[in-house]
C-alpha positions as a printed Julia matrix, in Angstrom:
393×3 Matrix{Float64}:
   0.0    0.0     0.0
   1.41   3.39   -1.01
   2.37   5.62    1.91
   0.97   9.14    1.77
   1.65  12.2     3.88
  -1.49  12.87    5.89
  -2.79  16.26    6.98
  -5.43  14.92    9.35
  -5.62  17.85   11.76
  -6.01  20.41    8.97
  -8.63  18.24    7.25
 -10.61  17.84   10.49
 -10.53  21.59   11.1
 -11.72  22.42    7.57
 -14.41  19.7     7.71
 -15.78  21.18   10.95
 -15.95  24.64    9.36
 -17.68  23.3     6.25
 -20.37  21.5     8.24
 -20.8   24.25   10.84
 -24.2   25.92   10.76
 -24.91  29.38   12.12
 -27.43  32.07   11.14
 -24.5   34.53   10.9
 -22.17  32.29    8.86
 -21.7   32.66    5.11
 -20.25  29.15    4.76
 -23.64  27.82    3.73
 -23.09  29.8     0.51
 -20.12  27.54   -0.2
 -16.43  27.52    0.63
 -13.69  28.44   -1.87
 -10.13  27.17   -1.35
  -7.31  28.5    -3.54
  -3.87  26.91   -3.95
  -1.36  26.85   -6.83
  -1.42  23.83   -9.13
   0.75  20.81   -8.26
   1.02  21.71   -4.58
  -0.94  18.73   -3.23
  -4.42  20.27   -3.12
  -6.28  17.51   -4.99
  -4.52  14.79   -3.0
  -5.6   16.55    0.19
  -9.2   16.7    -1.0
  -9.36  12.99   -1.84
  -7.15  11.49    0.84
  -7.65  13.81    3.83
 -10.72  16.05    3.59
 -13.14  13.54    2.1
 -12.5   10.88    4.81
 -12.91  13.52    7.52
 -16.21  14.75    6.09
 -17.46  11.18    5.79
 -16.35  10.41    9.36
 -18.47  13.36   10.51
 -21.51  11.89    8.74
 -21.55  13.76    5.42
 -22.17  12.24    1.99
 -19.35  13.52   -0.23
 -19.55  13.89   -4.01
 -16.31  14.78   -5.8
 -15.71  16.07   -9.32
 -12.47  17.31  -10.88
 -13.13  19.73  -13.76
  -9.46  19.47  -14.79
  -9.58  15.68  -15.22
 -11.08  15.75  -18.7
 -10.94  19.18  -20.23
 -12.84  17.96  -23.3
 -15.95  17.45  -21.15
 -18.14  20.49  -20.57
 -17.85  21.47  -16.88
 -21.64  21.45  -16.54
 -21.81  17.88  -17.8
 -19.01  16.82  -15.44
 -20.91  18.21  -12.42
 -24.16  16.58  -13.5
 -22.44  13.24  -14.14
 -20.99  13.22  -10.61
 -24.46  13.77   -9.13
 -26.05  11.26  -11.49
 -23.49   8.6   -10.52
 -24.43   8.99   -6.86
 -28.17   8.96   -7.62
 -27.79   5.62   -9.4
 -26.72   4.04   -6.07
 -30.02   4.85   -4.35
 -33.12   2.96   -5.52
 -35.32   4.87   -3.08
 -34.3    8.15   -4.64
 -35.09   6.91   -8.13
 -38.55   5.79   -7.07
 -39.24   9.13   -5.39
 -38.12  11.03   -8.48
 -40.24   8.81  -10.72
 -43.31   9.43   -8.6
 -42.74  13.2    -8.53
 -42.45  13.35  -12.33
 -45.3   10.98  -13.11
 -43.03   8.33  -14.64
 -43.25   4.61  -14.01
 -39.52   4.53  -13.29
 -36.37   6.57  -13.69
 -33.27   4.85  -15.06
 -30.43   7.17  -14.13
 -27.69   5.17  -15.79
 -29.67   4.81  -19.0
 -30.98   8.35  -19.22
 -29.22  10.93  -21.32
 -29.4   13.96  -19.05
 -29.24  17.44  -20.45
 -28.54  20.57  -18.47
 -30.44  23.8   -18.84
 -30.41  26.88  -16.65
 -33.06  25.46  -14.36
 -32.1   21.91  -13.69
 -30.7   18.48  -14.29
 -32.97  17.01  -16.94
 -36.35  17.22  -18.53
 -38.85  16.89  -15.68
 -36.16  16.44  -13.01
 -34.55  19.57  -11.58
 -31.22  19.38   -9.85
 -32.91  20.69   -6.68
 -35.46  17.89   -6.83
 -32.8   15.25   -7.4
 -30.57  16.42   -4.55
 -33.56  16.96   -2.24
 -34.64  13.36   -2.84
 -31.08  12.22   -2.19
 -30.94  14.27    1.01
 -34.2   12.75    2.24
 -32.87   9.28    1.48
 -29.46   9.56    3.18
 -30.65  11.84    6.03
 -27.24  13.47    6.27
 -25.55  16.65    4.91
 -24.33  16.43    1.32
 -20.98  17.99    0.41
 -20.2   18.51   -3.28
 -16.47  19.1    -3.82
 -15.65  20.73   -7.17
 -11.91  20.71   -7.88
 -10.55  23.33  -10.33
 -13.97  24.98  -10.11
 -12.92  28.07  -12.07
 -13.39  26.05  -15.25
 -17.14  26.05  -14.61
 -17.43  29.64  -15.84
 -15.6   28.97  -19.1
 -18.81  27.6   -20.69
 -22.5   28.42  -20.55
 -23.19  24.86  -19.41
 -20.83  25.21  -16.48
 -22.27  28.59  -15.47
 -25.81  27.19  -15.64
 -24.74  24.25  -13.48
 -23.55  26.65  -10.78
 -26.89  28.46  -10.76
 -28.7   25.11  -10.61
 -26.51  24.21   -7.63
 -27.36  27.53   -5.98
 -31.07  26.73   -6.23
 -30.39  23.24   -4.83
 -28.27  24.68   -2.02
 -31.02  27.13   -1.02
 -33.56  24.31   -0.89
 -31.4   21.77    0.94
 -30.25  24.31    3.52
 -33.84  24.96    4.54
 -35.24  23.26    7.63
 -36.87  20.55    5.48
 -33.56  18.88    4.58
 -30.13  18.09    6.0
 -28.09  20.64    4.08
 -25.87  21.0     1.01
 -22.37  22.42    1.09
 -20.44  23.26   -2.08
 -16.65  23.27   -1.69
 -14.97  24.83   -4.71
 -11.22  24.7    -5.12
  -8.95  26.26   -7.7
  -5.33  26.8    -8.65
  -5.69  30.52   -9.31
  -7.16  32.76   -6.62
  -8.06  35.54   -9.07
  -9.98  33.15  -11.31
 -11.68  31.41   -8.38
 -12.74  34.79   -7.0
 -14.77  35.38  -10.17
 -17.23  32.76   -8.94
 -18.07  34.72   -5.79
 -17.06  38.39   -6.17
 -19.87  39.56   -8.42
 -23.55  39.84   -7.51
 -24.45  38.13  -10.77
 -22.52  34.99   -9.78
 -24.23  32.0    -8.17
 -22.02  31.92   -5.06
 -21.69  35.64   -4.38
 -20.19  36.3    -0.95
 -18.96  32.78   -0.26
 -15.75  32.69    1.81
 -12.52  32.54   -0.23
  -9.44  31.39    1.68
  -5.86  30.58    0.75
  -5.17  26.87    1.21
  -1.99  26.33    3.3
   1.0   25.03    1.38
   2.84  21.93    2.5
   5.52  22.91    5.01
   8.32  21.58    7.13
   6.26  18.68    8.47
   5.89  17.38    4.92
   9.61  17.88    4.23
  10.54  15.92    7.36
   8.17  13.13    6.28
   9.68  13.15    2.79
  13.24  12.95    4.12
  12.28  10.06    6.39
  10.61   8.12    3.54
  12.86   9.0     0.57
  14.9    5.8     1.07
  17.89   7.03   -0.93
  20.45   5.15    1.11
  21.73   8.24    2.9
  20.4   10.95    5.21
  19.18  14.15    3.6
  18.91  17.33    5.63
  15.31  18.61    6.09
  16.54  22.21    6.47
  18.32  22.05    3.12
  15.4   20.26    1.47
  12.91  22.81    2.79
  14.96  25.62    1.24
  14.87  23.77   -2.07
  11.17  22.98   -1.64
  10.4   26.68   -1.32
  12.42  27.36   -4.5
  10.26  24.69   -6.17
   7.14  26.67   -5.2
   6.18  23.92   -2.71
   5.5   21.34   -5.42
   5.98  17.79   -4.08
   6.45  16.38   -7.6
   9.76  18.24   -7.93
  11.2   16.47   -4.87
   9.76  13.13   -5.99
  11.17  13.41   -9.51
  14.63  14.28   -8.15
  14.53  11.27   -5.82
  13.45   8.95   -8.66
  16.29  10.2   -10.86
  18.81   9.51   -8.13
  17.43   6.02   -7.43
  18.29   5.03  -11.0
  21.69   6.77  -11.02
  23.84   3.7   -10.47
  27.33   3.92   -9.06
  26.79   6.97   -6.85
  28.82   6.68   -3.66
  26.91   6.95   -0.39
  28.85  10.03    0.69
  27.7   11.83   -2.47
  24.01  10.87   -2.37
  22.77  13.87   -0.38
  24.6   16.47   -2.46
  23.51  14.75   -5.69
  19.9   14.84   -4.51
  20.1   18.57   -3.84
  21.58  19.09   -7.3
  18.83  17.01   -8.91
  16.13  19.14   -7.25
  17.68  22.27   -8.74
  17.91  20.58  -12.13
  14.2   19.6   -11.93
  13.26  23.18  -11.1
  15.36  24.47  -13.99
  13.95  21.88  -16.39
  10.36  22.76  -15.48
  11.04  26.47  -15.91
  12.84  25.94  -19.21
   9.8   24.27  -20.75
   7.57  27.16  -19.74
  10.16  29.65  -20.99
  10.37  27.79  -24.3
   6.66  28.4   -24.87
   6.94  32.05  -23.8
   9.92  32.64  -26.09
   7.99  31.2   -29.05
   5.47  34.04  -28.92
   5.22  36.68  -31.6
   6.1   40.24  -30.48
   2.42  41.17  -30.13
   1.54  37.96  -28.29
   4.45  38.6   -25.95
   3.32  42.18  -25.38
  -0.25  41.11  -24.6
   1.0   38.38  -22.27
   3.29  40.8   -20.4
   0.56  43.41  -19.96
  -1.92  40.81  -18.73
   0.6   39.34  -16.28
   1.41  42.79  -14.88
  -2.22  43.95  -14.59
  -3.54  40.78  -12.93
  -7.23  41.04  -11.94
  -7.32  44.67  -13.18
  -6.64  43.58  -16.77
  -9.04  45.27  -19.21
  -7.98  43.87  -22.6
  -9.56  46.35  -24.97
  -9.51  49.69  -23.15
  -7.64  52.53  -24.83
  -5.05  52.72  -22.05
  -4.37  48.99  -22.34
  -3.92  49.34  -26.09
  -1.26  51.97  -25.39
   0.48  49.57  -22.99
   0.56  46.88  -25.69
   2.12  49.29  -28.16
   4.67  50.46  -25.6
   5.64  46.87  -24.81
   5.91  46.17  -28.54
   8.36  49.07  -28.89
  10.66  47.42  -26.36
  10.27  43.87  -27.66
  10.49  44.57  -31.4
  11.33  48.24  -32.09
  11.27  47.76  -35.87
   7.97  45.88  -35.99
   5.18  47.51  -38.0
   2.44  45.44  -36.32
  -0.21  47.64  -34.71
  -1.87  46.68  -31.43
  -5.42  47.23  -32.64
  -8.61  45.43  -31.59
  -8.45  42.71  -34.22
  -4.77  41.9   -33.69
  -5.12  41.82  -29.89
  -8.11  39.48  -30.16
  -6.08  37.12  -32.35
  -3.16  37.3   -29.91
  -5.41  36.37  -26.99
  -6.81  33.39  -28.9
  -3.26  32.23  -29.67
  -2.27  32.59  -26.0
  -5.25  30.45  -25.01
  -4.28  27.77  -27.52
  -0.74  27.73  -26.11
  -2.12  27.15  -22.6
  -0.84  30.48  -21.27
  -4.11  32.38  -20.9
  -7.53  31.41  -19.53
 -10.84  32.96  -20.54
 -14.16  32.97  -18.7
 -17.37  32.68  -20.72
 -18.15  36.37  -20.13
 -14.86  37.53  -21.66
 -12.65  37.96  -18.59
  -9.01  36.88  -19.08
  -6.35  35.68  -16.63
  -3.07  33.79  -16.65
  -3.64  30.04  -16.91
  -1.03  29.52  -14.18
  -0.03  32.28  -11.74
   3.54  30.97  -11.62
   3.95  32.09  -15.24
   3.83  35.73  -14.13
   6.67  35.22  -11.65
   8.66  33.27  -14.24
   8.17  36.07  -16.76
   9.44  38.61  -14.23
  12.53  36.57  -13.38
  13.21  35.99  -17.08
  13.31  39.72  -17.79
  16.67  41.11  -19.03
  17.31  42.81  -15.67
  15.32  41.0   -12.97
  14.9   42.95   -9.76
  15.39  39.96   -7.49
  18.86  38.66   -6.63
  20.06  35.31   -7.91
  19.28  32.38   -5.59
  22.0   31.43   -3.14
  23.83  28.15   -3.79
  22.51  25.23   -1.74
  24.46  24.41    1.42
  26.54  21.3     1.57
  25.24  18.37    3.63
  26.09  18.19    7.29
  28.75  15.64    8.11
């Protein structure tokens, strides 16, 4: 059985807050957790938070909108609910009776999603209410990478359908519905709850804690490299890797297959491999950035600098594009006009650098790209990283 680092205390604390009910609490509107990609968030949801919620009596439904990006987010949410409904015969009978059908075959029914509900004759509120009455326990729907829901009309409609279901299930007639939405970009995730025209307006948005020294100590104890590695040194490297466990794991795997390394050199080689993994990851991202046309690069730089204040087609932004173009390609005769900027934004989306919500709001696909772009500038303002310390003898 694979050993995993457990964050039981944090999971128990978050589970208590999710299930807590108070007339003055906004958590019934949903809870939004933001953490950068590849920092262990999804593993925490599946391996730590879900068991804690279930131990406290909740029925947990989980859907990852990043798992299959070809599937419309609305369909992915509906499929997760439909899969759970198929496990409860009593729910199917109750739904059939309420819709005047002889029976409802969840697995065999091709559900469609409109703004009001789950399927013809069966609203999402009705389906989840019937499920709530059957299980007699709070339902928690965990939506991982939830920001993708607002990239399509289907996903946006699913969120409004969930809002209606949440309002019904959180009444005194049922046991409650909590929606936990997580995302890898805080600015994008905030779009689901910052505006009054969004389904989960006002829901709490919190920064999910990164893995820290406790994880590093666990990693050093379980790395099994044949030599002791210093947690203090590894933590320094872990922070340089933006707290991504995969970087440490990849470095350890490389060293395990590096035959002929003497025991006295294992620790220093591991530290070197971590730095190489960081550099390799950054080089791939830089390769994509360096392949951009001058206008694409200008648009990307302006977007990265503006962050949530980015207004792609305002006159002032157009001037910023042109100014950036003057620095990038002084002899270029390309004009940063509306048509050319639109084409540049489409190209940036296709390259996986820029994300677009259905209502035309843009953001960086990955927030780490902005920091990488800053460090890759001709004269970065931050000093070069210090060399790693040698292992303690």
